[in-house]
C-alpha positions in Angstrom: 5.1 -20.2 -26.2 2.9 -17.2 -27.0 4.5 -13.7 -27.1 3.0 -10.2 -27.6 5.4 -7.9 -29.5 4.9 -4.2 -29.1 6.7 -1.7 -31.3 5.8 1.3 -33.3 8.7 0.5 -35.8 6.7 -1.8 -38.0 9.7 -3.0 -40.1 11.6 -3.9 -37.0 8.6 -5.6 -35.5 8.1 -7.6 -38.6 11.7 -8.7 -38.5 11.4 -9.9 -34.9 8.2 -11.7 -35.5 9.5 -13.5 -38.6 12.6 -14.8 -36.6 10.5 -15.8 -33.5 8.0 -17.7 -35.7 10.9 -19.5 -37.2 11.7 -20.8 -33.7 8.1 -22.0 -33.2 7.3 -19.1 -31.0 3.8 -17.8 -31.6 3.9 -14.0 -31.9 1.2 -11.4 -32.1 2.0 -7.8 -33.0 0.6 -4.5 -31.9 1.9 -1.0 -32.4 0.6 1.1 -29.5 0.6 0.7 -25.7 -3.2 1.0 -25.2 -3.9 -1.6 -27.8 -1.4 -3.9 -26.1 -3.2 -3.5 -22.8 -6.5 -4.4 -24.5 -5.0 -7.6 -26.0 -3.3 -8.6 -22.7 -6.7 -8.4 -20.9 -8.4 -10.5 -23.5 -5.7 -13.1 -24.2 -3.0 -15.0 -22.3 0.6 -14.4 -23.2 3.7 -16.1 -21.8 5.8 -12.9 -22.4 5.6 -9.4 -23.6 8.5 -8.0 -25.7 8.3 -4.2 -25.8 10.5 -1.9 -27.9 11.0 1.3 -25.9 10.0 4.1 -26.4 6.5 3.7 -27.9 5.2 6.7 -29.8 4.4 9.4 -27.2 5.1 7.2 -24.2 8.9 7.6 -23.6 9.2 6.8 -19.9 10.1 3.1 -19.5 8.8 3.1 -15.9 5.4 4.2 -17.0 5.3 1.7 -19.8 6.3 -1.2 -17.4 3.8 -0.1 -14.8 1.0 -0.1 -17.4 1.9 -3.6 -18.7 2.3 -5.0 -15.2 -1.0 -3.6 -14.1 -2.7 -5.2 -17.1 -1.0 -8.6 -16.5 0.9 -8.9 -13.2 2.1 -12.4 -13.8 3.3 -12.0 -17.3 7.1 -11.5 -17.9 8.1 -8.3 -19.7 11.3 -7.9 -21.8 12.4 -4.4 -23.0 14.4 -3.8 -26.1 15.9 -0.3 -26.1 18.9 1.7 -27.2 21.9 2.6 -25.0 20.2 1.7 -21.7 22.3 2.7 -18.7 23.0 0.0 -16.1 21.5 1.8 -13.1 18.3 2.4 -15.1 18.1 -1.2 -16.1 18.5 -2.3 -12.4 15.7 0.1 -11.4 13.4 -1.4 -14.0 14.2 -5.0 -12.9 13.4 -4.0 -9.3 10.1 -2.7 -10.6 9.3 -6.1 -12.1 11.0 -6.1 -15.6 12.4 -9.5 -16.5 15.4 -8.1 -18.5 16.4 -5.2 -20.7 18.2 -5.9 -24.0 20.1 -3.4 -26.2 19.0 -2.7 -29.7 19.9 -4.1 -32.2 19.3 -7.3 -30.3 20.7 -10.7 -31.4 17.8 -12.9 -32.1 19.6 -15.8 -30.3 19.8 -13.6 -27.2 16.1 -12.8 -27.3 15.1 -16.4 -27.8 17.4 -17.5 -24.9 15.8 -15.0 -22.6 12.3 -16.1 -23.6 13.3 -19.7 -22.9 14.6 -18.7 -19.5 11.5 -16.8 -18.7 9.3 -19.8 -19.7 11.4 -22.1 -17.5 11.0 -19.8 -14.5 7.2 -19.6 -15.0 7.0 -23.4 -15.0 9.1 -23.6 -11.8 6.8 -21.1 -10.1 3.7 -23.0 -11.3 5.2 -26.3 -10.0 5.9 -24.8 -6.6 2.4 -23.3 -6.4 0.9 -26.6 -7.3 2.9 -28.5 -4.7 1.9 -25.9 -2.0 -1.8 -25.9 -2.8 -2.5 -29.4 -4.0 0.1 -32.0 -2.9 0.6 -30.8 0.7 -1.9 -31.6 3.5 -4.0 -28.8 4.7 -2.3 -28.4 8.0 1.0 -27.9 6.2 -0.4 -25.3 3.8 -1.5 -23.1 6.8 2.1 -22.9 8.0 3.5 -21.6 4.7 5.5 -18.4 5.2 4.2 -15.4 3.3 6.4 -12.3 2.9 5.0 -9.7 5.2 6.0 -6.6 3.3 4.5 -6.4 -0.2 6.2 -4.1 -2.6 4.3 -2.2 -5.3 5.4 -1.3 -8.8 3.8 2.1 -9.3 5.9 5.2 -9.8 4.8 6.6 -6.4 5.7 3.4 -4.7 9.0 3.1 -6.4 10.0 6.6 -5.3 9.0 5.7 -1.7 11.2 2.5 -1.7 14.1 4.6 -3.0 13.7 6.9 0.0 13.4 4.0 2.4 16.5 2.3 1.0 18.4 5.6 1.2 17.7 6.4 4.9 17.3 2.9 6.3 21.0 2.1 6.9 21.5 5.5 8.7 20.7 6.5 12.3 18.5 9.4 11.1 15.2 10.1 12.9 12.4 9.6 10.4 8.8 10.9 10.2 6.5 8.8 8.2 3.4 10.5 6.8 0.4 8.6 5.5 -3.4 8.2 5.8 -4.9 5.6 8.0 -4.3 2.1 6.6 -1.5 2.9 4.3 1.0 0.8 6.1 3.1 3.2 8.2 4.2 0.6 10.7 5.2 -1.8 7.9 7.5 1.0 6.6 8.9 1.6 10.1 9.6 -2.1 10.6 11.4 -2.3 7.2 13.5 0.7 8.2 14.4 -0.9 11.5 15.2 -4.3 10.1 17.5 -2.8 7.4 19.3 -0.8 10.1 19.9 -3.7 12.4 17.9 -6.9 12.1 19.0 -8.1 15.6 18.4 -4.9 17.5 15.3 -4.4 19.5 12.2 -2.8 17.8 9.5 -1.4 20.1 6.3 0.1 18.8 4.1 2.5 20.8 0.6 3.7 19.7 0.5 7.3 21.0 -3.0 7.8 19.8 -4.6 6.0 22.7 -2.3 7.2 25.6 -3.4 9.7 28.3 -0.7 11.9 29.7 -0.1 9.7 32.8 -0.2 6.4 30.8 2.1 7.9 28.1 4.8 8.7 30.7 4.7 5.2 32.1 4.6 3.5 28.7 7.5 5.6 27.3 9.7 5.9 30.3 8.6 3.3 32.8 7.8 3.7 36.5 8.9 2.6 39.9 7.0 0.5 42.3 4.4 2.6 44.3 4.9 5.7 42.0 1.1 5.8 41.5 -2.0 3.8 42.4 -1.8 0.4 40.8 2.0 0.5 40.3 2.6 -2.7 42.3 6.0 -3.3 40.7 8.6 -1.5 38.8 8.3 -1.4 35.0 10.8 -0.6 32.2 9.4 1.8 29.6 9.6 1.6 25.8 12.8 3.6 25.6 14.6 1.2 27.9 13.4 -1.8 26.0 14.5 -0.2 22.7 18.0 0.6 23.9 20.5 0.2 21.1 17.6 -0.3 18.7 14.5 1.5 17.3 11.4 2.9 18.9 8.4 3.5 16.7 6.0 6.2 17.9 2.8 5.8 15.9 0.3 8.8 15.7 2.8 11.0 17.5 0.6 14.1 16.9 -1.8 12.8 19.5 0.8 12.8 22.3 0.0 15.2 25.1 1.9 18.5 24.9 3.5 18.1 28.3 4.7 14.6 27.4 6.3 16.0 24.3 8.7 17.9 26.6 9.8 14.7 28.3 10.2 13.1 24.9 12.4 16.0 23.7 14.6 15.7 26.8 15.1 12.0 26.2 16.1 12.6 22.6 18.5 15.5 23.4 20.1 14.2 26.5 19.9 10.5 25.6 18.6 9.6 29.1 15.3 9.1 30.7 13.9 8.9 34.2 11.1 6.5 35.3 7.9 7.9 36.8 8.6 8.1 40.5 12.3 7.5 40.0 15.3 9.5 41.1 18.1 8.2 38.8 18.7 9.0 35.1 18.9 5.9 32.8 21.1 6.3 29.7 19.3 5.2 26.5 20.4 5.2 22.8 17.6 4.7 20.4 16.7 5.6 16.8 13.3 7.2 16.7 10.8 6.6 13.8 7.5 8.6 14.2 4.4 8.3 12.2 1.4 10.7 11.7 -1.6 11.1 9.5 -1.5 14.8 10.4 0.9 17.3 9.0 3.2 18.1 12.0 4.3 21.4 10.5 0.6 22.5 10.6 0.2 21.1 14.1 3.2 23.2 15.2 1.6 26.4 13.7 -1.7 25.5 15.5 0.2 25.2 18.8 -0.6 21.4 19.2 3.0 20.2 18.7 6.3 21.5 20.0 8.4 23.1 17.3 11.7 22.1 18.9 10.5 18.4 19.0 9.4 18.6 15.4 12.8 19.8 14.2 14.5 17.2 16.4 12.4 14.4 14.7 12.3 15.8 11.2 15.7 14.7 10.0 14.1 12.8 7.1 10.5 12.4 5.9 8.8 9.6 4.0 5.3 10.1 2.5 3.3 6.9 1.8 0.9 7.4 -1.1 -2.7 6.5 -0.6 -4.0 3.4 -2.5 -6.2 5.5 -4.8 -3.0 7.2 -6.1 -1.2 3.9 -6.8 -3.9 1.8 -8.5 -1.1 0.0 -10.5 -0.3 -1.8 -7.2 -3.9 -3.0 -6.6 -3.5 -6.4 -8.3 -0.3 -7.1 -6.4 -2.0 -6.5 -3.0 -5.1 -8.4 -4.1 -3.1 -11.4 -5.1 -1.1 -11.3 -1.8 -4.1 -11.0 0.4 -5.9 -13.7 -1.5 -3.0 -16.1 -1.2 -2.7 -15.3 2.5 -6.4 -15.9 3.1 -6.5 -19.1 1.0 -3.8 -20.6 3.3 -5.6 -19.4 6.4 -8.9 -20.8 5.3 -7.5 -23.9 3.6 -9.2 -22.9 0.3 -8.2 -22.1 -3.3 -10.1 -19.1 -4.4 -9.0 -18.7 -8.0 -9.1 -15.0 -8.4 -11.6 -12.2 -9.3 -13.8 -11.8 -12.3 -13.5 -8.9 -14.7 -16.6 -7.0 -13.3 -15.3 -7.3 -9.8 -11.9 -6.1 -10.7 -13.4 -3.0 -12.4 -15.4 -2.2 -9.3 -12.3 -2.5 -7.1 -10.4 -0.2 -9.4 -13.2 2.4 -9.4 -13.4 2.5 -5.6 -11.4 5.2 -3.8 -10.3 3.1 -0.8 -10.5 5.6 2.0 -9.2 2.9 4.4 -6.3 2.2 2.0 -4.5 -1.1 2.1 -6.0 -2.2 5.4 -9.5 -1.8 4.0 -8.5 -3.7 0.8 -7.1 -6.5 3.0 -10.4 -6.8 4.9 -12.5 -6.7 1.7 -10.4 -9.5 0.1 -10.5 -11.6 3.3 -14.2 -11.3 3.5 -14.6 -12.1 -0.2 -12.5 -15.2 0.1 -14.6 -16.4 3.0 -17.8 -16.0 1.1 -16.5 -17.5 -2.2 -16.7 -21.2 -2.9 -13.5 -23.2 -3.2 -12.2 -23.2 -6.7 -14.3 -20.3 -7.8 -13.7 -16.6 -8.7 -14.7 -13.7 -6.5 -17.8 -11.9 -7.9 -19.5 -8.7 -7.1 -22.1 -10.5 -4.9 -19.5 -10.8 -2.1 -18.4 -7.2 -2.1 -19.5 -4.7 0.6 -22.1 -2.1 -0.2 -19.8 0.8 -0.1 -17.9 -0.6 -3.1 -21.1 -1.5 -5.0 -22.7 1.8 -4.3 -19.9 4.3 -3.7 -20.7 7.7 -2.1 -18.1 9.8 -3.9 -19.2 13.3 -2.9 -17.2 13.5 0.3 -14.0 12.2 -1.1 -12.3 15.5 -1.1 -12.9 16.0 2.6 -12.0 12.6 3.9 -8.7 12.0 2.1 -5.3 13.4 2.4 -3.4 14.5 5.5 -5.6 15.8 8.2 -5.4 19.6 8.9 -6.1 21.3 12.2 -9.5 22.4 10.8 -12.5 20.5 9.5 -15.1 21.7 7.0 -18.3 19.7 7.5 -20.4 22.4 5.9 -18.3 22.4 2.8 -18.7 18.6 2.6 -22.4 18.8 3.1 -23.0 21.3 0.3 -21.2 18.9 -2.2 -23.7 16.1 -1.7 -26.0 16.0 -4.7 -29.1 14.3 -5.7 -27.2 11.3 -7.2 -25.3 10.6 -4.0 -28.5 10.9 -1.9 -30.3 8.4 -4.2 -27.4 6.0 -4.0 -27.3 6.2 -0.2 -31.0 5.7 0.1 -30.9 2.7 -2.2 -27.9 1.3 -0.3 -29.8 1.8 3.0 -33.1 0.3 1.7 -34.6 3.8 2.0 -34.0 4.0 5.7 -33.2 7.8 6.2 -31.2 7.4 9.4 -28.9 4.8 7.8 -28.7 6.9 4.6 -27.7 9.9 6.6 -25.0 7.8 8.4 -23.6 6.7 5.0 -23.5 10.3 3.8 -21.9 11.3 7.2 -24.6 13.9 7.9 -27.4 14.1 10.4 -30.9 13.0 9.7 -32.2 16.6 9.7 -29.7 17.7 7.1 -30.7 14.8 4.9 -34.4 15.7 5.3 -33.6 19.3 4.3 -31.8 18.1 1.2 -34.6 15.8 0.3 -36.9 18.7 0.5 -34.7 21.0 -1.6 -34.5 18.2 -4.2 -38.2 17.6 -4.0 -37.6 14.0 -3.0 -39.5 13.9 0.2 -42.7 12.5 -1.2 -40.8 9.8 -3.2 -38.8 8.5 -0.2 
């Protein structure tokens, strides 16, 4: 067994190393967190034993996130003083193997290392059986956990909020950019509240006023052209359960009035109907637009906003939780391997660096698509390389990042975005588009005339 020992107390580190070596446990020492990360990326360790705090890094969550990011599959053991039980539990949820109080009994540390090694062997054995011994048609049926939990501080805070409000009947608004997994959070909230209760999801972003009324509240036969039979709406179907209203900011203003009545009076009336139908539902709404700003702009009803806004959950974008990147990559790779009956072994160092540098405007959904495509293009038994990555990752156009990310507001600033495009970004776009100006303009999200004017201002017209 090979262990990396991290401690800025050199005397204590030497004591631990001497005793571990006496038990035939190979131990390497380091005295700073960053040097530990460098070693972890270069060498394989069965476990990392870290004495907390380390120099200027006192937050155990930050230390653990850094170590797990460097080596997601390596077990981490903390040695610290007077750790509180609830804090230890939080760290274990974040991915820590165990937390030992200092001064630690060497026998206790050795026993935990042995247990960790045993668990790693069991996981390796299970993986081997699933990916080697089983026939291909059996592999495809392997169940993969749908909801993947991250270990970053931002993700940990979000899970704490989810766990806090999930068992209640509170209405919840979930904020997040496109692709961050708002529906996954909504489903987790609903499953925690009552696993057996109905869960109905409605995408409000694509509903016209007439269609929205029918989808939400149902209709009677003959109530409009094409209504050949009566239909129950989402609220009826979700009775005694949860209704998830995705992209609720796009809901027609008049429809919002009907929605408010349904929530306040706990009853609905089908389109063309004459009788009220009692309904009891928990509402979870999602938006990539700040509803408070939409209220000020007159796009969203203030009374409906306050009725829904009993609790808020904000999902951080992937670019702000890069510590979770390897976890999602591993999950999507495993998922795609099973689907394609392949064993893509992982990603090489250069590709990992490119994925970390990319800003992921499409968030987790975009990452999933990139990994699925990469697995499809990678030979069985090989590592994913940069050759199978899409152009936007190999040649990122970073100048527009500030305008495309974050919650949408009620105003856009295309001119501001255009001014921020510099010569470097234009050259990257032209190279990526094989010097086709129309395609380059599309990549930069400007029109061809604007691109030509910029080429002229940068004296690049003749060269392109």
